[in-house]
MDTraj code that builds the backbone (N, CA, C; nanometers):
import mdtraj as md
import numpy as np

residues = "MET PRO ASP PHE LYS LEU PRO PHE LYS LEU TYR ILE ASP ALA SER GLY ASP GLY LEU GLY ALA SER LEU HIS GLN VAL GLN ILE ILE ASN ASP LYS PRO VAL GLU GLY PRO ILE CYS PHE ILE SER ARG GLN ILE LYS PRO THR GLU ALA ARG TYR GLY ALA SER PRO MET GLU CYS LEU CYS LEU PHE TRP ALA LEU GLU LYS LEU ASN TYR PHE LEU GLU GLY CYS VAL PHE GLU VAL ILE THR ASP CYS THR SER VAL LYS SER LEU LEU ASN MET LYS THR PRO ASN ARG HIS ILE LEU ARG TRP GLN ILE ALA MET LYS GLU".split()
xyz = np.array([
    [-1.7259, 9.9044, -1.5148],
    [-1.7777, 9.8512, -1.6210],
    [-1.9314, 9.9134, -1.5435],
    [-2.0241, 9.9808, -1.5458],
    [-2.1088, 10.0226, -1.4617],
    [-2.2597, 9.9344, -1.4852],
    [-2.3300, 9.8463, -1.4018],
    [-2.4389, 9.7748, -1.4103],
    [-2.5599, 9.8552, -1.4430],
    [-2.6118, 9.8420, -1.5662],
    [-2.7274, 9.9854, -1.5136],
    [-2.8572, 9.8930, -1.4922],
    [-2.8417, 9.8334, -1.4580],
    [-2.9460, 9.7641, -1.3792],
    [-2.9513, 9.7788, -1.2098],
    [-2.8215, 9.8754, -1.1282],
    [-2.7986, 9.8586, -1.0601],
    [-2.8521, 10.0071, -1.0114],
    [-2.8714, 10.0463, -0.8892],
    [-2.9070, 10.1980, -0.8273],
    [-2.7346, 10.2068, -0.8461],
    [-2.7508, 10.3413, -0.8575],
    [-2.5669, 10.4421, -0.8828],
    [-2.6039, 10.5149, -0.7522],
    [-2.4728, 10.5415, -0.7013],
    [-2.4503, 10.7777, -0.5911],
    [-2.4377, 10.8017, -0.6391],
    [-2.4780, 10.9175, -0.6754],
    [-2.3720, 10.9844, -0.7060],
    [-2.3654, 11.1544, -0.5389],
    [-2.1729, 11.1563, -0.5592],
    [-2.1802, 11.2259, -0.4425],
    [-2.1115, 11.3466, -0.5107],
    [-2.1533, 11.4710, -0.4487],
    [-2.1666, 11.6285, -0.4850],
    [-2.0698, 11.7004, -0.4323],
    [-2.0579, 11.7758, -0.4171],
    [-1.9594, 11.8633, -0.3160],
    [-1.9648, 11.9910, -0.3154],
    [-1.9124, 12.1043, -0.3317],
    [-1.9052, 12.2602, -0.4428],
    [-1.8635, 12.3009, -0.3043],
    [-1.7500, 12.4201, -0.3452],
    [-1.7087, 12.4861, -0.2138],
    [-1.7012, 12.6031, -0.3111],
    [-1.5835, 12.6952, -0.2361],
    [-1.5924, 12.8465, -0.3308],
    [-1.5014, 12.8938, -0.4342],
    [-1.4571, 12.7503, -0.4703],
    [-1.3384, 12.7465, -0.5345],
    [-1.3996, 12.6514, -0.6453],
    [-1.4877, 12.5761, -0.6679],
    [-1.4906, 12.4925, -0.7908],
    [-1.6247, 12.3728, -0.7215],
    [-1.6350, 12.3487, -0.7641],
    [-1.7369, 12.1803, -0.8462],
    [-1.7383, 12.0334, -0.8730],
    [-1.7606, 11.9236, -0.7945],
    [-1.7202, 11.8399, -0.7878],
    [-1.8274, 11.6897, -0.7650],
    [-1.7949, 11.5618, -0.8064],
    [-1.9029, 11.5367, -0.8107],
    [-1.8093, 11.3706, -0.8660],
    [-1.8647, 11.2792, -0.7765],
    [-1.8282, 11.1060, -0.8480],
    [-1.9076, 11.0107, -0.8363],
    [-1.9570, 10.9465, -0.9362],
    [-2.0581, 10.8549, -0.9662],
    [-1.9760, 10.7152, -0.9110],
    [-2.0779, 10.5930, -0.8413],
    [-2.0374, 10.5680, -0.7406],
    [-2.1206, 10.4393, -0.7990],
    [-2.1420, 10.2946, -0.7561],
    [-2.2603, 10.1553, -0.8073],
    [-2.1516, 10.0749, -0.7069],
    [-2.2342, 10.0448, -0.6161],
    [-2.2525, 9.9211, -0.5510],
    [-2.2449, 9.7929, -0.6409],
    [-2.1370, 9.6634, -0.6349],
    [-2.1380, 9.5391, -0.7246],
    [-2.1083, 9.4475, -0.6532],
    [-2.1803, 9.3698, -0.7539],
    [-2.1057, 9.2155, -0.5720],
    [-1.9763, 9.1594, -0.6463],
    [-1.8580, 9.1524, -0.5602],
    [-1.8049, 9.1030, -0.5791],
    [-1.7245, 9.0428, -0.4969],
    [-1.6634, 8.9258, -0.5679],
    [-1.6597, 8.7538, -0.4580],
    [-1.7751, 8.7707, -0.3631],
    [-1.8527, 8.7151, -0.3589],
    [-2.0100, 8.7992, -0.3034],
    [-2.0440, 8.8694, -0.1326],
    [-1.8726, 8.9944, -0.1908],
    [-1.9207, 9.0936, -0.1575],
    [-1.9115, 9.2061, -0.1480],
    [-2.0425, 9.2851, -0.1184],
    [-2.0766, 9.4110, -0.1684],
    [-1.9555, 9.4653, -0.1685],
    [-1.9135, 9.5473, -0.2738],
    [-1.8270, 9.6394, -0.2898],
    [-1.8439, 9.8260, -0.3516],
    [-1.8571, 9.9186, -0.3500],
    [-1.8909, 10.0038, -0.3992],
    [-1.7433, 10.0530, -0.4657],
    [-1.7488, 10.1435, -0.5913],
    [-1.6457, 10.1570, -0.6835],
    [-1.7114, 10.2247, -0.7319],
    [-1.5662, 10.3717, -0.7557],
    [-1.6629, 10.4849, -0.9218],
    [-1.5955, 10.4152, -1.0116],
    [-1.6962, 10.4887, -1.0913],
    [-1.8358, 10.4872, -1.2156],
    [-1.7440, 10.5694, -1.2460],
    [-1.7070, 10.7253, -1.2470],
    [-1.6039, 10.8424, -1.2863],
    [-1.5921, 10.9893, -1.1990],
    [-1.5440, 11.0768, -1.2364],
    [-1.5036, 11.1731, -1.1504],
    [-1.4849, 11.2918, -1.2152],
    [-1.6016, 11.3662, -1.2327],
    [-1.6267, 11.5292, -1.3082],
    [-1.5708, 11.6501, -1.1530],
    [-1.4974, 11.7159, -1.2340],
    [-1.4757, 11.8651, -1.1857],
    [-1.4612, 12.0061, -1.2826],
    [-1.4974, 12.1312, -1.1981],
    [-1.4727, 12.2119, -1.2622],
    [-1.4625, 12.4075, -1.1571],
    [-1.3826, 12.4920, -1.2339],
    [-1.3872, 12.6011, -1.1244],
    [-1.5831, 12.6475, -1.1161],
    [-1.5452, 12.7680, -1.0556],
    [-1.7220, 12.7785, -1.0288],
    [-1.6353, 12.9346, -1.1322],
    [-1.7803, 13.0017, -1.2211],
    [-1.7963, 13.0909, -1.2998],
    [-1.7725, 13.2766, -1.1575],
    [-1.7500, 13.3298, -1.2760],
    [-1.7122, 13.4594, -1.1697],
    [-1.8545, 13.5298, -1.0938],
    [-2.0279, 13.4865, -1.1737],
    [-2.0858, 13.4883, -1.1372],
    [-2.1604, 13.4188, -1.0414],
    [-2.1020, 13.2134, -1.0460],
    [-2.1638, 13.1619, -0.9104],
    [-2.0990, 13.1561, -0.8070],
    [-1.9702, 13.2956, -0.8242],
    [-1.8736, 13.3253, -0.6295],
    [-1.9888, 13.3755, -0.5867],
    [-2.0788, 13.4275, -0.6341],
    [-2.1490, 13.5066, -0.5572],
    [-2.2309, 13.4049, -0.4509],
    [-2.3456, 13.2711, -0.5273],
    [-2.3992, 13.2572, -0.4538],
    [-2.3710, 13.1734, -0.3020],
    [-2.5145, 13.1758, -0.2429],
    [-2.4138, 13.1039, -0.1080],
    [-2.4324, 12.9220, -0.1367],
    [-2.3858, 12.9380, 0.0264],
    [-2.3588, 12.7604, 0.0314],
    [-2.4335, 12.6139, 0.0175],
    [-2.5532, 12.6495, 0.0036],
    [-2.6360, 12.5783, -0.0084],
    [-2.7140, 12.6157, -0.1777],
    [-2.7052, 12.6912, -0.2220],
    [-2.7283, 12.7312, -0.3918],
    [-2.6077, 12.6972, -0.4288],
    [-2.5000, 12.6885, -0.3903],
    [-2.4089, 12.6424, -0.4436],
    [-2.4410, 12.5260, -0.4698],
    [-2.5048, 12.4514, -0.3247],
    [-2.4257, 12.2702, -0.3983],
    [-2.5888, 12.2295, -0.4660],
    [-2.6707, 12.3093, -0.5026],
    [-2.7164, 12.2813, -0.5940],
    [-2.7303, 12.2985, -0.7196],
    [-2.6352, 12.3700, -0.7776],
    [-2.5680, 12.4348, -0.8933],
    [-2.5848, 12.2851, -0.9135],
    [-2.4131, 12.2122, -0.8205],
    [-2.3450, 12.1060, -0.8531],
    [-2.4877, 12.0562, -0.8908],
    [-2.5579, 12.0045, -0.7841],
    [-2.6259, 11.8865, -0.8460],
    [-2.7176, 11.9267, -0.9184],
    [-2.7308, 12.0017, -1.0487],
    [-2.8165, 12.0393, -1.1644],
    [-2.6618, 11.9948, -1.2633],
    [-2.5870, 12.0858, -1.2432],
    [-2.3886, 12.0197, -1.3533],
    [-2.3852, 11.9065, -1.3255],
    [-2.4274, 11.8694, -1.2517],
    [-2.3049, 11.6455, -1.2849],
    [-2.4350, 11.6207, -1.2935],
    [-2.5730, 11.6238, -1.2444],
    [-2.7198, 11.5598, -1.3536],
    [-2.6790, 11.5842, -1.5092],
    [-2.6631, 11.6966, -1.5411],
    [-2.6126, 11.7178, -1.6441],
    [-2.4811, 11.6062, -1.7988],
    [-2.3932, 11.6765, -1.6857],
    [-2.2953, 11.6113, -1.7166],
    [-2.3091, 11.4336, -1.7203],
    [-2.3621, 11.4590, -1.6142],
    [-2.3501, 11.1969, -1.6130],
    [-2.4867, 11.1910, -1.6642],
    [-2.6090, 11.2478, -1.7312],
    [-2.6957, 11.1774, -1.8385],
    [-2.7104, 11.1061, -1.8935],
    [-2.5718, 11.0455, -1.9454],
    [-2.5392, 10.9489, -1.9951],
    [-2.5815, 10.8435, -1.9394],
    [-2.5273, 10.7869, -1.7275],
    [-2.5469, 10.7535, -1.6737],
    [-2.6412, 10.7405, -1.6203],
    [-2.7417, 10.8703, -1.5798],
    [-2.8288, 10.8415, -1.5281],
    [-2.9920, 10.8628, -1.5400],
    [-2.9388, 10.8791, -1.6736],
    [-3.1098, 10.8996, -1.6913],
    [-3.1706, 10.7691, -1.7065],
    [-3.3163, 10.7620, -1.6749],
    [-3.3457, 10.6316, -1.6387],
    [-3.3109, 10.5451, -1.5468],
    [-3.2162, 10.5151, -1.4554],
    [-3.1805, 10.4846, -1.3561],
    [-3.2287, 10.5151, -1.2343],
    [-3.1829, 10.4498, -1.1032],
    [-3.2128, 10.5113, -0.9545],
    [-3.0953, 10.5514, -0.9200],
    [-3.0632, 10.6432, -0.8383],
    [-2.9495, 10.6647, -0.8537],
    [-2.9994, 10.7273, -0.7323],
    [-2.9039, 10.7452, -0.5981],
    [-2.9033, 10.8416, -0.4588],
    [-2.7951, 10.9791, -0.4919],
    [-2.8227, 11.0821, -0.4299],
    [-2.7031, 11.1541, -0.4198],
    [-2.7076, 11.1806, -0.2885],
    [-2.5910, 11.1928, -0.2364],
    [-2.5417, 11.2523, -0.1436],
    [-2.4358, 11.3620, -0.1218],
    [-2.5063, 11.4301, -0.0221],
    [-2.4390, 11.6004, -0.0441],
    [-2.4237, 11.6185, 0.1334],
    [-2.2820, 11.7025, 0.1542],
    [-2.2776, 11.7635, 0.2604],
    [-2.4074, 11.8653, 0.3309],
    [-2.4711, 11.8735, 0.1750],
    [-2.5964, 12.0245, 0.2748],
    [-2.6981, 11.8916, 0.2442],
    [-2.7976, 11.9608, 0.3494],
    [-2.8681, 11.8823, 0.3631],
    [-2.9961, 11.9500, 0.3397],
    [-2.9255, 12.1079, 0.2819],
    [-3.0358, 12.1875, 0.2704],
    [-3.1353, 12.1349, 0.0948],
    [-3.0194, 12.1055, 0.0350],
    [-3.0490, 12.0981, -0.0870],
    [-3.2125, 12.0173, -0.1409],
    [-3.1919, 11.9017, -0.0826],
    [-3.3788, 11.8462, -0.0286],
    [-3.4892, 11.9505, -0.0553],
    [-3.4372, 12.0117, 0.0444],
    [-3.5855, 12.1337, 0.0929],
    [-3.5696, 12.2929, 0.0536],
    [-3.4310, 12.3249, -0.0610],
    [-3.4222, 12.3893, -0.1787],
    [-3.5083, 12.3723, -0.3187],
    [-3.5223, 12.2391, -0.3057],
    [-3.5286, 12.2027, -0.4727],
    [-3.6404, 12.1929, -0.4912],
    [-3.7408, 12.1708, -0.3292],
    [-3.8908, 12.1689, -0.2998],
    [-3.9613, 12.3039, -0.2678],
    [-3.8580, 12.3927, -0.2787],
    [-3.9540, 12.5572, -0.2707],
    [-4.0895, 12.6034, -0.3021],
    [-4.1960, 12.6521, -0.2270],
    [-4.2910, 12.6893, -0.3152],
    [-4.2821, 12.8615, -0.3970],
    [-4.0751, 12.9354, -0.3543],
    [-4.1367, 13.0222, -0.4105],
    [-3.9975, 13.0618, -0.4102],
    [-3.8912, 13.0028, -0.5223],
    [-3.8096, 12.9574, -0.5647],
    [-3.7403, 13.0985, -0.6024],
    [-3.5976, 13.1491, -0.6209],
    [-3.5470, 13.2453, -0.7250],
    [-3.5799, 13.2072, -0.8396],
    [-3.5126, 13.2364, -0.9074],
    [-3.4935, 13.2009, -1.1385],
    [-3.3988, 13.0804, -1.0778],
    [-3.2963, 13.0988, -1.0407],
    [-3.1652, 13.0120, -1.0732],
    [-3.2616, 12.9016, -1.0095],
    [-3.3037, 12.8548, -0.8992],
    [-3.3718, 12.7231, -0.8459],
    [-3.5158, 12.7152, -0.9434],
    [-3.5331, 12.7921, -0.9584],
    [-3.6689, 12.7082, -0.9920],
    [-3.5730, 12.6882, -1.1544],
    [-3.4981, 12.7217, -1.2592],
    [-3.4213, 12.6464, -1.3381],
    [-3.4607, 12.5453, -1.3585],
    [-3.3483, 12.5335, -1.2194],
    [-3.3030, 12.4035, -1.1706],
    [-3.3895, 12.3065, -1.1397],
    [-3.5107, 12.3360, -1.0363],
    [-3.6102, 12.2567, -1.0136],
    [-3.7194, 12.2484, -1.1199],
    [-3.7208, 12.2570, -1.2652],
    [-3.8161, 12.2386, -1.3843],
    [-3.6753, 12.1344, -1.4169],
    [-3.5612, 12.2224, -1.4485],
    [-3.4683, 12.0650, -1.5829],
    [-3.4801, 11.9279, -1.4691],
    [-3.4610, 11.9168, -1.3012],
    [-3.4771, 11.7765, -1.2403],
    [-3.5989, 11.7563, -1.3006],
    [-3.7135, 11.7887, -1.3287],
    [-3.8580, 11.7431, -1.3466],
    [-3.8695, 11.6849, -1.4324],
    [-3.7098, 11.7144, -1.5657],
    [-3.7534, 11.6542, -1.6813],
    [-3.7441, 11.4607, -1.7063],
])
top = md.Topology()
chain = top.add_chain()
for i, resn in enumerate(residues, 1):
    res = top.add_residue(resn, chain, resSeq=i)
    for name in ("N", "CA", "C"):
        top.add_atom(name, md.element.get_by_symbol(name[0]), res)
traj = md.Trajectory(xyz[None], top)
């Protein structure tokens, strides 16, 4: 069971075939911190998404995961863990393309 007072960890990854995310939380069990999974989600990419590069695909994965896991994450502290270091810079771009701009706006809500 998740404890909504504790922070979550959201792991995301995208490939040419699909998107995946897992939500975890560190809880104290027998006086030791133990990270355990809360849920796992995945989906195939759509034909139009197959044209995205690696970094925009990772941003898509983050946006999708935040939408799907909104119930757990809204109003909670969480950390996003990804193997794509450019996600942060893409989400802070000054002149993003229309997809990234839409994701930037949605994530600020």
